[in-house]
Backbone bond lengths (Angstrom), bond angles and torsions (degrees), N, CA, C in turn:
res aa  C-N    CA-C-N  psi(-1)  N-CA   C-N-CA  omega(-1)  CA-C   N-CA-C  phi
1 M - - - 1.454 - - 1.524 110.77 -
2 E 1.326 117.96 -28.01 1.460 120.90 178.14 1.526 110.15 -58.82
3 E 1.324 116.70 -38.33 1.459 121.18 -179.63 1.527 110.64 -60.02
4 A 1.325 117.09 -41.74 1.467 120.84 179.73 1.524 110.80 -62.34
5 K 1.320 117.57 -38.08 1.465 120.44 179.83 1.525 111.00 -64.25
6 T 1.324 117.80 -39.97 1.456 119.95 -178.52 1.525 110.79 -71.00
7 L 1.319 118.21 -25.64 1.457 121.70 179.68 1.528 112.83 -85.65
8 R 1.316 117.15 -12.19 1.460 121.21 -174.78 1.522 111.44 -63.36
9 K 1.339 116.41 133.84 1.462 121.56 -175.66 1.527 113.34 -87.57
10 S 1.329 117.94 -26.09 1.459 119.71 -174.66 1.519 111.17 -150.80
11 S 1.341 115.53 164.08 1.467 121.14 179.22 1.514 110.20 -62.61
12 R 1.314 115.49 146.75 1.463 119.65 176.65 1.517 109.26 -127.18
13 V 1.326 115.31 152.86 1.458 120.42 179.70 1.523 109.20 -126.98
14 A 1.325 115.44 148.73 1.455 120.44 175.99 1.527 108.53 -73.50
15 T 1.300 116.11 146.71 1.461 120.14 179.42 1.522 109.19 -153.11
16 D 1.317 115.47 160.06 1.462 119.69 177.21 1.531 109.74 -122.95
17 C 1.316 115.68 31.41 1.462 120.55 179.68 1.529 109.31 -82.24
18 R 1.331 115.70 179.36 1.455 118.19 177.55 1.521 109.79 -122.41
19 L 1.313 114.09 161.11 1.452 119.00 175.88 1.516 109.01 -136.04
20 E 1.316 115.09 155.45 1.461 121.54 173.64 1.516 106.54 -119.76
21 F 1.322 116.15 148.35 1.454 119.27 179.54 1.519 110.59 -135.48
22 L 1.317 114.37 150.21 1.459 122.82 174.42 1.516 105.17 -130.68
23 A 1.334 116.09 110.19 1.457 121.15 -173.74 1.521 111.29 -108.32
24 E 1.322 113.44 177.26 1.458 120.68 175.92 1.531 109.01 -57.60
25 D 1.304 116.26 160.75 1.470 122.15 178.95 1.528 112.10 59.71
26 E 1.330 116.06 27.59 1.460 122.92 177.23 1.520 113.82 57.24
27 I 1.327 115.91 30.10 1.463 120.55 174.49 1.517 106.51 -81.53
28 D 1.323 117.14 122.28 1.457 118.80 175.80 1.510 109.38 -139.03
29 G 1.311 115.59 159.01 1.453 119.12 -179.27 1.510 111.69 176.44
30 E 1.316 113.62 -167.06 1.447 122.84 -176.44 1.521 108.05 -128.53
31 A 1.327 115.65 151.29 1.459 120.29 178.26 1.518 109.10 -145.07
32 E 1.323 114.95 160.18 1.460 121.65 174.11 1.520 107.68 -92.08
33 L 1.314 116.52 126.86 1.457 121.91 -179.92 1.524 108.07 -80.14
34 L 1.337 117.99 119.97 1.464 121.84 -177.59 1.517 112.48 -94.28
35 D 1.337 116.71 -40.29 1.456 120.00 172.31 1.518 109.23 -151.15
36 L 1.332 115.26 162.30 1.454 120.82 -172.12 1.514 110.39 -143.79
37 S 1.331 116.42 140.31 1.461 122.18 170.58 1.522 106.84 -136.79
38 S 1.321 116.87 176.85 1.461 119.46 -179.72 1.524 112.25 -72.83
39 T 1.328 117.06 -13.45 1.467 120.00 -179.23 1.522 114.09 -109.01
40 G 1.340 117.80 -5.99 1.452 119.39 -179.71 1.517 112.76 172.17
41 C 1.325 114.84 -169.11 1.460 119.45 -178.89 1.517 110.40 -156.49
42 M 1.321 115.16 167.58 1.455 122.53 171.35 1.521 106.31 -117.36
43 A 1.318 115.96 137.28 1.459 120.13 -177.31 1.518 110.10 -139.56
44 K 1.326 114.77 168.35 1.463 121.78 179.61 1.516 107.52 -132.49
45 S 1.339 115.25 132.23 1.461 120.28 -177.96 1.522 110.28 -144.15
46 D 1.334 115.79 157.12 1.461 120.69 173.87 1.523 110.25 -73.65
47 Q 1.327 115.69 -20.04 1.449 121.28 -177.92 1.531 109.77 -86.43
48 M 1.327 116.73 132.89 1.456 120.28 179.45 1.518 110.43 -75.61
49 M 1.323 116.12 134.20 1.463 122.36 -179.31 1.519 109.71 -109.46
50 S 1.318 115.81 151.83 1.460 121.46 177.80 1.522 109.52 -117.63
51 P 1.333 117.88 132.45 1.460 120.04 175.47 1.532 110.19 -54.07
52 G 1.324 115.58 138.51 1.460 120.60 -178.89 1.515 113.63 96.13
53 L 1.342 117.27 -12.16 1.466 121.18 -179.81 1.530 109.52 -68.64
54 R 1.327 116.45 125.64 1.474 121.33 179.27 1.519 109.23 -95.00
55 M 1.335 115.88 144.70 1.461 119.81 -175.38 1.512 111.89 -155.30
56 K 1.337 115.21 164.95 1.462 123.26 167.15 1.525 104.85 -100.69
57 V 1.332 115.93 142.13 1.461 120.38 -175.78 1.528 109.47 -127.51
58 T 1.330 115.90 138.76 1.462 122.39 173.42 1.523 107.44 -119.15
59 L 1.338 116.34 121.90 1.465 122.20 -178.63 1.522 110.15 -104.67
60 F 1.320 116.63 128.98 1.462 122.21 177.63 1.529 107.40 -104.05
61 L 1.330 115.63 88.04 1.461 120.90 -175.75 1.524 111.54 -79.63
62 S 1.318 115.82 148.24 1.472 121.37 178.53 1.528 109.09 -92.90
63 D 1.335 115.79 60.95 1.462 119.67 -178.04 1.529 112.66 -116.26
64 G 1.332 116.36 13.66 1.453 119.83 175.66 1.523 115.12 87.43
65 L 1.320 117.67 -9.66 1.458 120.36 178.49 1.525 109.73 -91.18
66 E 1.324 115.64 145.79 1.465 120.85 -174.83 1.521 113.60 -73.97
67 W 1.337 116.20 -39.51 1.458 119.15 -172.43 1.528 112.42 -83.42
68 P 1.330 115.80 143.65 1.466 119.62 179.23 1.530 111.31 -79.81
69 V 1.314 115.60 163.16 1.462 122.25 175.35 1.525 107.71 -90.30
70 R 1.325 116.17 130.83 1.463 120.51 -179.56 1.530 110.63 -112.01
71 V 1.329 114.70 129.58 1.460 121.77 175.42 1.522 106.08 -109.44
72 E 1.341 116.30 115.69 1.470 119.93 -175.08 1.517 112.93 -66.33
73 E 1.342 116.47 -36.50 1.455 118.90 179.54 1.516 109.92 -143.75
74 A 1.321 114.85 132.20 1.461 122.32 178.14 1.525 107.52 -144.42
75 V 1.322 116.20 163.30 1.462 120.13 179.63 1.531 109.45 -138.20
76 V 1.332 115.79 141.58 1.463 121.46 175.37 1.529 107.16 -75.78
77 R 1.331 116.97 121.09 1.464 121.49 -179.54 1.525 112.37 -93.13
78 W 1.335 117.37 -33.11 1.466 121.00 178.16 1.524 108.96 -152.65
79 A 1.303 115.75 156.02 1.472 121.11 177.27 1.520 108.22 -145.13
80 R 1.339 116.04 135.11 1.469 121.63 -178.97 1.514 107.17 -145.45
81 G 1.315 116.11 110.09 1.462 119.70 -175.39 1.515 108.09 64.35
82 G 1.309 117.46 -129.69 1.463 120.98 177.93 1.518 113.61 -90.31
83 E 1.352 116.75 -4.90 1.459 119.94 -178.91 1.517 110.72 -94.62
84 F 1.332 115.21 148.87 1.462 119.66 179.80 1.522 110.14 -153.33
85 G 1.324 115.61 154.99 1.453 122.18 179.06 1.517 110.23 -109.62
86 I 1.321 115.92 135.78 1.464 122.01 -178.81 1.523 108.84 -118.58
87 E 1.331 116.44 134.36 1.460 121.04 171.11 1.517 108.07 -103.01
88 F 1.337 116.21 131.19 1.462 121.19 177.33 1.521 108.18 -81.64
89 L 1.331 116.94 127.00 1.462 121.45 -178.44 1.521 112.67 -105.42
90 V 1.332 117.57 -44.54 1.462 121.29 -176.43 1.524 110.13 -135.98
91 M 1.348 115.97 123.89 1.463 120.69 171.72 1.524 108.38 -154.99
92 R 1.297 116.41 157.37 1.467 120.80 179.91 1.528 110.08 -74.16
93 P 1.343 117.10 150.22 1.476 120.68 -178.72 1.529 114.92 -51.76
94 P 1.358 121.03 -42.34 1.475 118.56 179.35 1.535 112.69 -62.44
95 Q 1.322 117.13 -32.05 1.468 121.21 178.81 1.537 109.48 -68.18
96 L 1.333 115.20 -45.15 1.462 120.22 179.08 1.529 110.78 -62.69
97 Q 1.328 117.08 -42.05 1.476 120.80 179.25 1.525 110.64 -61.08
98 R 1.309 116.73 -39.03 1.467 119.65 179.71 1.532 111.08 -64.49
99 I 1.332 116.78 -42.01 1.470 120.15 177.04 1.526 109.77 -63.68
100 Q 1.336 116.84 -44.72 1.468 120.40 -179.78 1.525 110.79 -59.77
101 Q 1.337 117.88 -42.31 1.471 121.17 178.97 1.529 110.76 -65.07
102 F 1.328 117.10 -39.00 1.463 121.47 178.09 1.528 109.87 -62.09
103 V 1.336 117.09 -44.95 1.464 122.15 -179.34 1.530 110.88 -63.87
104 I 1.336 116.96 -42.57 1.472 121.42 -179.80 1.531 110.93 -62.00
105 K 1.331 117.20 -39.27 1.477 121.71 -175.79 1.522 113.23 -75.01
106 H 1.318 116.92 -17.35 1.474 120.89 -179.15 1.507 110.06 -109.41
107 R 1.316 115.76 153.26 1.464 119.89 -176.65 1.525 110.32 -73.44
108 P 1.334 117.99 125.62 1.462 119.62 178.65 1.521 112.62 -64.52
109 L 1.315 115.16 148.63 1.465 121.07 173.35 1.519 108.00 -75.00
110 S 1.313 116.76 147.31 1.473 118.56 178.87 1.505 110.67 -86.95
């Protein structure tokens, strides 16, 4: 796990929000968001994920705003049991700013 920390691109914060995903091959579902950064997140789902799977992601952040954050393109980087890591590849600047503000307002994980 130490190796993952050294490779991490940005600060991440713990969260208990949820996300929905729509992946290739019409795989869709819901997951619990475990942590979040401006470049990706870790989530937990009943659905098994495969590294390399590309998807669209909708994040329901607990920041008081009604609308969800949409990530147009993301990819599963790792999967272990029901947990998996997603890297955000494509999103509009206002979506990214909202994630960055959420991360700043919450205490980063060490």
